[in-house]
N, C-alpha and C positions, 0 to 999 in steps of 0.2 A: 431636474434638477433645479435646487433651491441656493440662492446667494444669501450670505449674511456677512455683515462685515465684523472683522475679527484683527485686532492688533496685537501684534506680537513683539514684545519689546526684548525679550531674551530668552533664548532657549539651549539648555545644555543637552547635548546628545553626543553619546560616547567619548565623554570627557573632554569636548570641543565646545567652547563657548560661540553662539552666534547670535548677532543682533540683527534683526529682520522687522520690518513693517509688510503687513501682506493684507490682501483681501482673500478671505477664506471662501472656499468653494466645498461644498458638501453633495455627496451622492449616496444614496442607499439602493440597494438592489434585492429583490426578491427572486430567488432561483431555484432551480431544480433538476431532477431526473424523475420520471415514472418510467420503470422498465420491468415488462413481466415476460414468463416465457411459460411453454407449455414443455415437461420435462419427464422423460423417461430414463431410469438408472436399472440396470440389471447388474446385481452381485452374484458370484459363483456360490451354488447352493443354496439361496434364499430366494424369496419370491421377488419378481420385477416390480419397482413401484413407480407408478405415475402420478405427477402433480403439476400444480402451478408453482412456480418458483419466481422471487424477486430479484431483480437485479444481475441478471445473467450475463449482459453485454456491458452496463456500468449500473453500479450501486444505486438503488432508489433512494433519492434524497430530498429534503427541502433545507433551503438555506438561506441565510440574509448576509450580505456583506456590504460594508460601507466605508468611503474614504472622504476625508477632510483635506484638501489643499491646503497647508498652510503657508505656501508662499517660498520663494527662495530654494526650491527644488525639493522642500519638506513635506511630508503628509503623514497623517494620523490615520490608522484603518484598522477595521474588525473585520472577523469572519466566524459565522456560525453556521454548523451543518449538523443537522438531525437525520441519522438514517431511519428509512420506513422499509415496511415489508409489507407489499402490495398484495400478496396472496390473502394475508390476514388482516390488514388495515392496523397493524400494531408497529410499535416502536421495534428498531433493529436491535437496540439494547435495553434489558430490563432495568438498568442500574444506571445507566448515564444517558441524559436526553441529548446533549450536544454531543454524542458518542464518536462522530467523525472529526470533527474539529472544534475549537472555542478558542481563540486566539485575538488578541489586541496586538497593534504593531505601532512603531515610529521608523518611517524610513526617510533615506536621504539619497537623491539620484547620484551623489558623489562618495557617499560615506558607506550605504548598504541599509539593511532593516535590522532591527531589533524585535523580536515577536516574542509574546509571552503567551502561555497556556497550553492546551492539550493539542498536540499535532502529529503528523508522521515524523517517525525516527528517521535519519541520515541514510541509514542500509536500506529501507523499506524506499524512499525517496530513489535511490539509485537503481535496485532491483526493478521495482515496479515499471520503470520507464522502458525496458528490454522485453516485457511480457507482452506479446502480440493480443492477449485476453484480458489484459488488464486486471489481471490478478481475482478475475471472478468468473463464473459460469463452470460447466462440465470439464473444461480443458485449462484450467486457471493453474498456474503455478504454485498456487496457494495450496494445492491438493496435497503436495510434498512438503509442505511446512505446517505441520500438525501435531498437537499436542496429545493426539490420540495414540501416538506409537511411543515405545518405551526408547527413550535417546534424550540428548541434551535439552531439547525444549521441554518434555514433560518433566525432565529431572530439575530443571531450575525453576518451574512454574506451577506444576502440578496440572489442574485444570481451571488454574485461576487465570485472569487476563495476563497476556504476555507482552514483549515489548519487540516482537518480529514486525509490528506495524506502525503502532503509535505508543506515545508516551504522556500521561499527565504531568502537569506542573512543568511544563518545559521552559526553559529560557535559551533563546537562539540567535545567534547573529548569521546573516545570509549577505554574502558579497552582492555589490551592485551588479546591474544587468550590463553596464557598458564597457568591460575589461575585456574587449577582443575573444568571445567565446569561452574565456576562465568563469567557471561558476562554482560554488559551495557554500559551507556553511557549518556551523558548530551547534550542538545542542549539548546542554546540562539540564538535568530533572533531579531535584531532590526529592528523599523519599516523600516528603509531606506528612500529613497525618492519613488516618485511616489505616485499612487493612490491605493485605496483598489481594483478597478477592475484589478491591476496589481499584486496583492499579497503583497501590504503594512502592513503587520502583525507583531505586537510584539509578540515573542513565546519564552516560558519558558518549558523545559521538560525533562524529565529523564526517564530512565528504568534500570529495575535490573532482573537477571534472573540466574537460574542455570539448567543445564542438563547434562545428560549423554545419552548413545545411547538408554537407556530404559524409563528413565523418566524425565520431566522435567517442570519446572513452572517459570513465569516471571510475573511482573508487571510494568505498566508504566503510567506516568501521563502527560500532556501537557495543559498549560493554553494560551490563545490567547487573544490579546487586538488590537483594531483597530477603526476607525472612527465611526463605527456604535455602539460599545459594550459600551455606555454611562451609562447603568445599572451595571456596572460590569464586570469581566471577564468570557470569554467561556472557560469552563472546559472539559475536554476528559479524562475520566480514565479507565483503563483497567485492567485484571489479567485473565492470561489463563495457560493452562497445557495441557501435552501430557502424554499417556503411549503406549509403543510399545509392544503388545503382541506376535510380529513375524507375526502372521497370519493376524493380524490387529492392527491398529493403531489409537486409539482414542484420539480427541481433545476436549475440551471445554473451552469456554472464555465469560466472562462477560464486557460489556463495559456502561460508561455512561458519556451522553452529558448533561451539565448544564448551562444555561444562564438566569440571572434575575429569575423570577419565573417559568421557563419551564424546564423539564427533559426529557430526552430520555434514557431508558434503552434497551441495545441489548443483547440476549443471542445467544451463536453459539455452537453446537455439531455437531462434524464430524468424518467421519471415512474413512480410506483409506485401500484398502485390494488388495495384489499382487492376479492377476488373468490370468492364462496363461501368454501371452507376453506382459500383461499390467498391468493396475491398477483401479479397481472399486472405484468410490467416492461416499459418501452419505454426505449430511449435512441439517441440522435443523437449521433456524434462527427466531428469534422473536424480534420485538421492540414494546416497549409500551410506550406511551408519557403521560405525567401528568402535571398538574399546567395550566397556562395560559402565552398567548402570547397577550399581548394588552387585548383586552376584547374578545378574542377567549379562550374559555376553552378547554382543550386537552383530557381528558377521552374520551373514544370510538375511539381513534385513535391510531393505532397499526397496525400490520401485522404480518405474518408467512411465510417463504419461505421452502418448500422442495425441495431438489434438488438430483438427482441422473446422475452418469457419467462414462463413461468408456474410457480410454485412452489407444490405442494400440501403442505399440512403435515397428515401423519398425527397428530403430535402435536409436544410442545414440544421433542422432541428429533430426530424423525425427519420427512423430507420427501423427494417426488419432485418432477423439475423437467424442462422441456422447454426449450430456448433456438433460436433461429434468428437468422442476421445475413446481412448481405450488406456485404462491403469493395468500395468501387469507387475504383480509382486514377486518378490524373492520369497523364500520359503516361510520366512517367519514373520513379515508383514501382512498389515490388514490395509494399507492405503485404498481409498475409495472415491468415486468420482461422488459430488454432491447429491444429495436426494435420494438415497438408496435405502434399502432394507437393511436394518443392522442383523449383525450374526454371521457374516461371513468368515469363513476359516482362513486361518493365515495361508499365504500362499496363493489366495484366488485372484479372479480378475473383476474388474469392473468397468462397465460401460456405459457412458452417457450420450442423450441423445435431447435436443432442446432447440425449439423454436419460438421466437418471441418478437415483441416490438419494445422500442425505446422511445421516449419523446423527451426534448430537454426544454426548459422553459425559462 
């Protein structure tokens, strides 16, 4: 930690004039996750594929974050995260170096936080907290949030970057942390410059929830407009909750995507249980699609994912893990576990198995 004097005579924050004198303190932290696994994926009718995968328990990344204490309960901070692929030593994104997060913030312990930059959208923040597999690996709920399928996500974004996880150019307000368990925020993201291929989406979103150590519930909604959404806004809404019985923590969530006349509804049920020196994980996910995209009708499109895993903690920083999953498709769908050989026929099944090691620093 380094200290340097800094006199703050006046600060305008969210319309409130504050006059303060302070001795500023700054900290900068380098952090990251290195995660790699041996994976096998078997899809019906095509060859089984074996590979080394990156980020199956937690996404591999390199990050920098810093905070300056401005005094009087005020702080300025930044957060940068770059996704990594350990199997190839390359960047996770070919178009965005700080693809995971790039934000700067001004926060107050009593007024909350204003945050600018690329970040998670409110609906992902809400959904991801209920997925025992943290939205990664062969049992991830992300398997059923895919633009590979004909449905509202592909209709609104094609194969371009979508806003089911993050958005560029965000302006956020986040509630302070001391509201008796109440938490949430709002996000606005203008389209900015650039093309849809670089994430030029207009986003409006919000989330609100309440939780204590035993029970919690929260809801979120996000709408997106871009150059492809000529038939209306792409809508993403979800609600979820958890209950901690001490011996097992149960989660459940519902999510719905809408665009034009097409709808996708996802359900998630999860459980985590301390077992020995680690954690046993279970999840069940289901997606069903309805309506039409162009002349394509969506009934008989959907899938279910069963996942089971165990994470063994060697220490607070290092863990080994194993995960197995089964993806079962309806007659017209081709949802698959990650890492498989392409070309599976509609209605097939996909099975994933992986063993890996994760180290945090």
